[in-house]
N, C-alpha and C positions, 0 to 999 in steps of 0.2 A: 391575407397570406394562407394557404393550408399548414396545418399542422406538420411537421415532420413524421414520417411512417413510423418511426421508434417511439414518438411519443403517444401518436394513434393508439398504437397497440398495447401501451401499458393503461390509456386512459379505458382502452377496451377491454380489457382483462378486469381492471378494478370495477367495471360498470357490470362484468358478467358476475364477478365473486360478489357483490352487493346485490345483484338481481336472486343469486344462490341463497345469500343469508336471508335475504326477505321472505323467499319462498319455504325456506327452511320453518323460518318463526311462525310464519302463517302455518305451515303444517301442523306445528307443536302448539298452535293457539287451538286449532280444530280438536287435535286430540284433547287438550285439557277441557275444551269444553266439553266434549261428549264424555269424558271421564266424570267433570262436575255434573253435567246433567244428570247420567245415570245415577250416581250416588246419592245425588237429591230426589229423586224418581222414588228410590229405595227408601230411604229415609223420611218420606212424607206417607210412607203405608203406615207408619205407626203413628200418623199426626191424631190421636185419640182428643186430648182436649180442645185442637181445634186442628182443621187439615193442613194448615199451613205450619205448625210447631210440631217438633218431633224431636222426643227424651231422647234419640240415637241418631247422630247426627255428624256422619263420615266428611262433609263437604269442606267445614270450616279448616281442619285440619291438611286436606287437600291444597285449600287456596294458602293459609298459611306455610305453608311446605313450597309451594311455587313461588313467592312472593320472597321467600328467605330463599331461597336459590338461584332464582331468574331474577331479580328485582320488578319493580310497579309496572314493568313493561306487560305482565301477564293478566293485567287487571280485566282488558277485556273478553278475555275467555272468562274469566270468574262472573261478570256482569251479564256475558250473554247466557251461560248454562242456569246462573240463579233466574232468570228472567224465564229462559223456556220451561225449567219444572216448575214453575208458579203458574204462570199463565196457562198451563195444560192441566193444572190440578185443582186452582179455585183462585175466587176474586177476578177482579177487572186488569184492564189494562193498566191503570194508574198505579191499583195496590201492587200489582205484579213489577213494575218499575220502580216502588216503592223500596219492595224487599228486595229487590236488587240492589239498590243501592245501596242499602244495610248493610249485604251481605258484601259487597264489594269493599265496601269502606271497613268493614270486620278484617279480612283478608289484608286489606292493605296497611291497616293501622298495626294489626298483630305481627307481620313480616317484617316491616321497616322498624317496630320496636325493636324486635329482636334483632334484626341485624346491627341497631346502631347500640343496643345496652345487653346486649345477652352474647356476644362471640356471633353471632350469625348461625350458619350451619355447622359451626363447632360448641353450639351452647352447651352439648351432652358432654365435651370433654373433660368439665369442671362442675365441683356441687354446686357451688354460687351461681353459675350459668345457668344450671338445670333449673333453681329457685327464683332465677329472675325470670325464667323461658315460662315459667309456669304462673309467675305473678302477671306477666305481661301480655302474653298470647293467650292465656287459658282463663284468666279473671278479667282484665281488665279490657282486651280490646273484642272479648267475646260479648261486653255489654252494648255493643253499639248496633247488632244485627237484631236481637231481640227488640231494642226502645223502638228503632228506626219502624221494624216490621208491623210490631204489635199496633204502634201507632196507625200506621198505614190503614190495617184491617178494620181497626175501630172506626177512622173515619170512613172509610168504605163502607161499615156498614156489615162487617165480614165477622166482628167478634164485639161483641158488647163489653162497653167499659167497665162493665163490675165485674167482668173477667179478666181483666188488663194483667192482675198479680199473677194468677195461676198460670196462665198463658206464655207471662215474661217468663217466670219462672222455668217452665219447661223448656222453651226454647233456648235460656240462657245457659241451665245445666247442660242441654243436649250440644249446645256450640263447645262447651267449655270441654265437655269429655272428650267431643272429637278433636280440641286442638292437641287436648295432652294423649289419647290415644292413637291418633293416627298421624299427624304431624312429626313426632321422633323417629319412629320409624322410616318414613319417607326421607326427611333429612338425613339421617343416618349413612343409608344407603344409598342415596342421591350423592353423598360426598364419596363414599367408598363403598362401589358398588361389587368388587372383587372380596373374596374370602379365601384365604390361603392356609387351611388345616393341616396338622400334622394327622397322619392315620386313625391316632386314638383320639385325638379332638372331635374328628368325624363320628366315631364311636358314641363317644360323649354326647353329640349334639344331637345324633340318632335319641340315644338313649332318653336327652332332655325333652325333645318333640313327643316322645311315646307316652311319657310320665305328665308332661302339660294337657295333653289331650284325654289321657286317663281319668284324670286327677278333675278335669273341669268337667267332663261329664257326669262322673259322680258327684262333685260337688252340684254345678247348676241341673242335674238331671231332676228327674222326678223323684230321687230318694234325696235330695238337696234342696238348697235354696242359699239366697243372697246371704242369708245369717251364718254359712258356712264357709262363704270366700276364703276366709284367712288359713285354709286347708291348702290353698295353693301357695301361699307366700314360702312355703320351703323350696318349692321348684322353682319361683320367679328369684330368690336369693340365690340360688345353684345357679340360676343363667347370669345373674349379676356379678357375681363372684368368678366366677370360671371364665363366661366369654365376654365380658363387659357390656358397655352402653349398649352397639348395636342388636348383638343377639338378645339382650334386656328387652330392649324396645318391641324387638321382634314378638318376643313370646308373651309380653302383656297385650300387642294386639291380638295374635293367634287365641289366647285366652278371651279376652273380650268378646271375638265373634265367636267363641264357643259358648259364652258364657248367655249373650243376648240371645241366641239363637234356641238354646235349652229353656231359658226363663220365657220367651214368648211361646214357647209350644206348651210350657206349664200352664201358661194362665189363661189357656184357651176357657171359655166359659166364663171367665170371671169380668166384673164390672169395668166399664172403662175408666172408671178412676183408681180402681185398684191395678189395674194393669197399669195404667199411668206412672202411679206411686211406687210400683214395684221397681218399673224401669227406672226411673229417676234415683231410687235406694242404687239399683244396679250400676247405673254410670258414675254415681259418687264415689261408691265405693272402688270401680276400678281405675277412677281418676285419680283419687289418693294415693292408690296402689303404684301406679305406674309413677308419679311423683317420687315416690319413695322408695322403689326400686332403681330409676335412673339417677337420683342422687347417690344412692350406694354404689352403683356400677360406676358413675363417674369418678367418686371417692376412691375405689378402688383402683381403676385407671389410673389416677394421679399418683398413687403411691407407687405404682408397678412403673412409672416414667421415673418418677426420683429416684426410685432403686437402680433401675436403668442407667439414669445419669450418673448418680454417685458410682457405679463399677466404672463407666468409662471414665470418669475423672480420677480413680483410684489407678488405672492401667494406661493412663493417655498421658503424653507428654506436653504439657500447658502450652509451648510455646511452638511446636513445630505440628502437634496433632498425631506424630507416630506415637507408637508402644511407647510405654517408658520402661525403665530396669526391671520393673516387677513383673511388668508380661512379657518382657522376653526373657528370663529368667523361667517364668512357667513353660514357655513356648518350647525351648531348648530340652528342659527336662519332659515335655511329652515326645520330643522327638527320638531323645534318647529311649523312650520306651517303645516307640511305633518301629525303631532298629531292632530291638532286642524281637521283635514281631516277624518283620518283615525282611531283615538284612539290608534293608537300602539307607545308603549313606546319607548324611547331609551335610552342608556347607556354611559356618560362620564368616560373613563376610564384612571385615571392619572397612570403615571409611573414615576419614578424618580428612575436616577442612584446612586447607594450608594458610598458613599467614591469618590466622584469625589475630593474634595481638596486633600487627599491624593494621590491620582493617580499624581495629577500633582506636587504635592511636589518631590514626590520621582522618579517619569518618566518624567516627564516635561509636557509643554502643547499640545506639537504634540501626546504624545501617550493619554493626556488626551481628546483631540480631536478626536483622532480612537475611543476612549472608546465611545464617543457620537455617533458616526458612527455605529459602533457596536451593541448600544442598538435599535437606529434606524433601523438598519438591521433586527434584531429580533424580532420588533414590524411588521415591513412591512410584513415580511413573516408570520405572524400570522392573518394578516387581510384577509377577504372576500372580494370579489369585491366590494362590497358595502360599506366597511367601510371606513373611512379616518383617518389616521394616521397622526399626526400634531407634531412640536415640538411649547410647551408652550412658552418654553425661558430657558435659562440658560441649567440645566441637567435634566428638567422635558418635558414629550411627553404626549400627550393625543391622545386616540383612540376612535372617532365616532362610534357605533354600532348600528345602527338604528334597530328596530323592535327585538329589544332582552332584557332578563330579567337578573335581578342581577345573578342568577346562570349560566345563559349562559356566561356572562362577566367575572367572577371569572374562568371559564374554558378559556377563552380566555387567561387571565392572569397569569394562571397558565402555559400555553404552551408556552406564549411568554418567562417569566422567566427559563422554562427549555431549550428551544432552547438557551437562552444566556447562562445558565450554562453548556451547551455539547458545547460552542464555545471554540477550542483549543487554542486559539490566548492568548498571554501574554501580560499584567496582567490579570489572572481571574477576573470578573467583575459580580456583582451582581445588582438587581434593586428592587425597593418597586412599591406598586401599591393599589391602592384605587378608587372603583368605587362610582358614582352617579346615580339615576337615575331618569329620566323627567316623569310624574313631579310629582312625589313621593317625591322627596328631595329637589324641588325646582321650579319653575314656571319661573326663570327668569336666565340667563347664569352667574351672578354673585352669585348667590345662588348655583346654580349645581357646578360653580367650587372651591367653598368653602368648600361643602359638599365630595367632591372627593378628593381635599387637605388634611382635617381634617383625611378622611380614610387612604389615603395615608401616613402621617405622622404619625399615629397611628401604620403601619406596621413599619416605620422606627425606630419608638425609640423602638420596641421590639426588633429591629435588636442590638441596640447600637449607642453610640457616631458617628457622621460623623466625 
């Protein structure tokens, strides 16, 4: 028997959706393969001690970032890219397969370790996770590729066993620096691709970039060298303190690009051993600097989040999530100052949950607390963006309505009470309301509160005893 047409339609839609997902995934696999291959070919241009070992190696950072962001499903692109740039550079089919296997395992192990033990893509939100990222992805996982790769080259006759140590060290330091310099900005931008800066921040960011490029060219150019790299630290610390981990990681990556380019240009004519040693020294310095700056940026970001949380706790009612009395008073004072400038009135709208004592006596205090939260939600949903809902204390709530008259405030009160009346949760609850207009009903906070409170209790008395 044929399936009903409705079921066929749903099945066809699911099949089309699955096919689109597969095609999209294959497309991204191809993009990652091309990027990884291109980065590998560029890196192998610096294969001085061995054509397959480079002291500057971005593919490791690309692979780790891909696995952390997308999971193990990206390994075919890493394997294909590693095989392509190796088989077209030096070695045989067997050695290229061995190196590709090592590179793939390195990216997989590094990415999965970070996902499991260093908070994954959020590894740079906390200083401890930055250290774990550096240890797991930068030191432990990066030992896999050189061990398998140099062994494959030695077995295939493309490297002497007596050169195993120097080639392995170059390979490992190149991979480690790639993990610590390239992966962080990719991960941070992958998680949060958009930036929202105030105008002054944009100007400051432009100044930071200009200063970074200038000092990078002066430090690593013809007049400088890796030994003067510490001169870049103030600029990097500036990035960490002012812009957080994402811009700090980007600044280090930009600096590393300038440093490598200028160092290579300055080593023209030097022996291969000297070039390799200078590049290894440079990469070590940059990797250590990256970890230091990222830890600093993460600690500063943690502190700012903690301060924001404390400010929120100091101005928020813990039960309802509305503004507390302290925040309410501050908002009313601000609106009074705004009236002095604009002569536009505002309204204090008081609400009170009816019969809270009866709810507590009959249903218990947990249900009573829930009733307060229901009132708070009804008030919050009735607010405009510019309004401020607050808990005044006990079962009383206040809404500050800027640029509002009494008639408009009454409309808000009706909407809030209707919203609460339509709430299907048991027990059914109601609330009373009263308003005070500034400056008509009073020119001080106390007078406004008293007028609104009297209006509220006038409505409450009309409802009967509490």
